[in-house]
C-alpha positions in Angstrom: 2.6 12.9 -22.7 2.6 10.9 -19.4 3.7 13.9 -17.4 0.7 15.7 -18.6 -1.7 13.1 -17.3 -3.4 13.2 -14.0 -2.3 10.7 -11.3 -5.5 8.6 -11.8 -5.0 8.6 -15.6 -1.4 7.6 -15.2 -2.5 4.7 -12.9 -4.9 3.5 -15.6 -2.0 3.2 -18.1 0.5 1.9 -15.5 2.7 -1.0 -16.6 3.4 -3.0 -13.5 6.1 -5.7 -13.3 5.8 -7.8 -10.1 9.1 -9.7 -10.8 11.1 -6.5 -11.0 9.3 -5.2 -7.9 10.0 -8.4 -6.0 13.7 -8.1 -6.8 13.9 -4.6 -5.7 12.1 -5.5 -2.4 14.7 -8.3 -1.8 17.5 -5.8 -2.4 16.0 -3.4 0.0 15.5 -6.1 2.6 19.2 -7.0 2.3 20.1 -3.4 2.9 17.9 -3.3 6.0 19.5 -6.5 7.2 22.9 -4.8 6.8 21.7 -1.9 8.9 20.4 -4.2 11.6 23.7 -6.1 11.7 25.8 -2.9 12.0 23.5 -1.4 14.7 23.7 -4.6 16.6 27.4 -4.4 16.7 27.2 -0.7 17.8 24.9 -1.7 20.7 27.4 -4.3 21.7 30.2 -1.7 21.7 28.0 0.6 23.8 27.5 -2.2 26.3 31.2 -2.7 26.5 31.7 1.0 27.1 29.0 0.9 29.8 30.8 -2.0 31.6 34.1 -0.2 31.5 32.5 2.9 33.0 30.9 1.0 35.8 34.3 -0.6 36.6 36.2 2.6 36.4 37.7 3.9 39.7 39.4 7.1 38.6 36.5 9.0 37.2 34.5 11.5 39.3 31.0 10.2 40.1 29.3 13.1 38.4 31.3 12.7 35.2 30.8 9.0 35.2 27.0 9.4 35.7 26.8 11.9 32.8 28.7 9.6 30.5 26.7 6.5 31.6 23.5 8.4 31.0 24.5 9.4 27.5 25.6 5.8 26.6 22.3 4.4 27.9 20.3 7.0 25.9 22.2 6.1 22.8 21.7 2.4 23.4 17.9 3.0 23.8 17.8 5.1 20.6 19.6 2.5 18.5 17.6 -0.4 20.0 14.3 1.3 19.1 15.7 2.0 15.6 16.7 -1.7 15.3 13.2 -2.8 16.4 11.7 -0.7 13.6 14.2 -2.1 11.1 13.4 -5.7 12.2 9.7 -5.0 11.6 10.4 -3.4 8.3 12.6 -6.4 7.3 9.7 -8.8 8.1 7.3 -6.7 6.1 9.6 -6.5 3.1 9.8 -10.3 3.2 6.0 -10.6 3.3 5.8 -8.1 0.4 8.4 -10.2 -1.6 6.4 -13.4 -0.9 3.2 -11.8 -2.1 4.8 -10.4 -5.3 6.5 -13.8 -6.0 3.1 -15.5 -5.7 1.5 -12.9 -8.0 4.3 -13.5 -10.6 3.8 -17.3 -10.3 0.1 -16.9 -10.9 0.8 -14.7 -14.0 3.3 -17.3 -15.4 0.8 -20.1 -14.9 -1.9 -18.2 -16.7 0.3 -17.7 -19.8 -0.8 -14.1 -20.0 1.2 -10.8 -19.9 1.3 -8.8 -16.7 -1.1 -6.2 -18.1 -3.6 -8.9 -19.3 -3.5 -10.7 -16.0 -3.9 -7.6 -13.9 -6.7 -6.5 -16.2 -8.5 -9.8 -15.7 -8.1 -9.7 -12.0 -9.4 -6.2 -11.9 -12.4 -7.3 -13.8 -13.0 -10.1 -11.4 -12.5 -7.8 -8.4 -15.0 -5.4 -9.9 -17.6 -8.2 -10.0 -16.8 -8.9 -6.3 -14.9 -12.1 -6.9 -13.7 -13.3 -3.5 -10.3 -14.5 -4.5 -9.4 -11.4 -6.5 -10.7 -9.1 -3.8 -8.7 -10.9 -1.1 -5.5 -10.9 -3.2 -5.7 -7.2 -4.0 -6.6 -6.3 -0.4 -3.7 -8.4 0.9 -1.3 -6.7 -1.4 -2.6 -3.3 -0.5 -2.2 -4.0 3.3 1.4 -5.3 2.9 2.5 -2.4 0.8 0.9 0.2 3.0 2.6 -1.4 6.1 6.0 -1.3 4.3 5.5 2.4 3.6 4.5 3.2 7.2 7.5 1.4 8.6 9.8 3.0 6.1 8.6 6.5 7.2 9.0 5.5 10.8 12.6 4.3 10.1 13.4 7.6 8.4 12.0 9.5 11.4 14.1 7.6 13.9 17.2 7.7 11.8 17.2 11.5 11.8 17.3 11.4 15.6 20.5 9.3 15.7 24.0 10.7 16.0 25.4 8.3 13.3 29.0 7.6 12.5 30.2 8.2 8.9 29.9 4.4 8.2 26.4 4.3 9.8 25.3 7.3 7.7 26.6 5.8 4.5 24.8 2.5 5.2 21.6 4.4 6.1 21.8 6.5 2.9 22.2 3.3 0.8 19.2 1.7 2.6 17.2 4.9 2.0 17.9 4.7 -1.7 16.7 1.2 -2.1 13.6 1.9 0.1 12.8 5.0 -2.1 12.8 2.7 -5.2 10.4 0.3 -3.4 8.3 3.2 -2.1 7.8 4.5 -5.7 6.7 1.0 -6.8 4.4 0.7 -3.8 2.9 4.0 -4.9 2.4 2.7 -8.5 0.8 -0.5 -7.2 -1.5 1.3 -4.8 -2.4 3.8 -7.6 -3.3 1.0 -9.9 -5.6 -0.5 -7.2 -7.1 2.9 -6.4 -7.7 3.5 -10.1 -9.6 0.2 -10.4 -11.7 1.1 -7.3 -12.5 4.4 -8.9 -13.5 2.9 -12.2 -15.6 0.3 -10.3 -17.4 3.1 -8.4 -17.9 5.1 -11.5 -19.4 2.1 -13.3 -21.7 1.5 -10.3 -22.8 5.1 -10.3 -23.5 5.1 -14.1 -25.4 1.8 -13.7 -27.5 3.4 -10.9 -28.1 6.5 -13.0 -29.2 4.3 -15.9 -31.6 2.4 -13.6 -33.1 5.6 -12.4 -33.4 6.9 -16.0 -35.1 3.6 -17.1 -37.5 3.7 -14.2 -38.4 7.3 -14.9 -39.0 6.4 -18.6 -41.1 3.4 -17.7 -43.2 5.5 -15.3 -43.7 8.1 -18.0 -45.0 5.4 -20.4 -47.3 4.1 -17.7 -48.6 7.6 -16.9 -49.2 8.2 -20.6 -51.1 4.9 -21.0 -53.2 5.8 -18.0 -54.1 9.2 -19.4 -55.0 7.7 -22.8 -57.1 5.0 -21.2 -59.0 7.7 -19.2 -59.6 9.7 -22.4 -60.9 6.7 -24.2 -63.2 5.8 -21.3 -64.5 9.4 -21.3 -65.1 9.4 -25.1 -66.7 6.0 -25.2 -68.4 5.3 -21.8 -69.4 1.7 -21.2 -73.2 1.4 -20.6 -74.2 -0.6 -17.6 -77.8 -1.1 -18.9 -78.4 -4.3 -20.9 -80.0 -3.9 -24.3 
């Protein structure tokens, strides 16, 4: 039945568990941290190779220059990759902190996840400042995580990875895919609420227009009737 629903309809019935999401985010962050550690070691090894080349006396200058250029290129690629990983790690931590805060608020309220999100969505629809800020903050964090995840994937495909590196990257990709799917669920839920709010505003506006038109019709009818009465019973201006 769910497969037959549209994405917006599915988002309406979405069951979202921030505690489970936060745990998956923490797991993904640990995987990213593992990649950073491994790549840092690789950069160190490249640096050692670079020093050995510079100290070599038996290599032909052309061959040494080519090898040195390749090593420096690899170091640059892995360094850029690590910078993206570091940014992603920070964003995952921010996401985890936001989700943990949401779960804390739900626990304090004594409500279920669905009830709490429904209440917050209602407040947000009425332009409640706190609810709007919270949802916007979550949307910004999750969108940033998704952007950096895509950037990581793009850079990773450009690297000539060792089997160990590749295995680590594949494991990280798996955990990030799980988080990405939950990001999508969360953003869908927010988008669905925005859509429902916009639809409600549109219906309210249409109703206002309809009410105004009906009122104008009544006023026009009363004006017509008054004119007819005045014509049938003209008021004399001459005193008796």
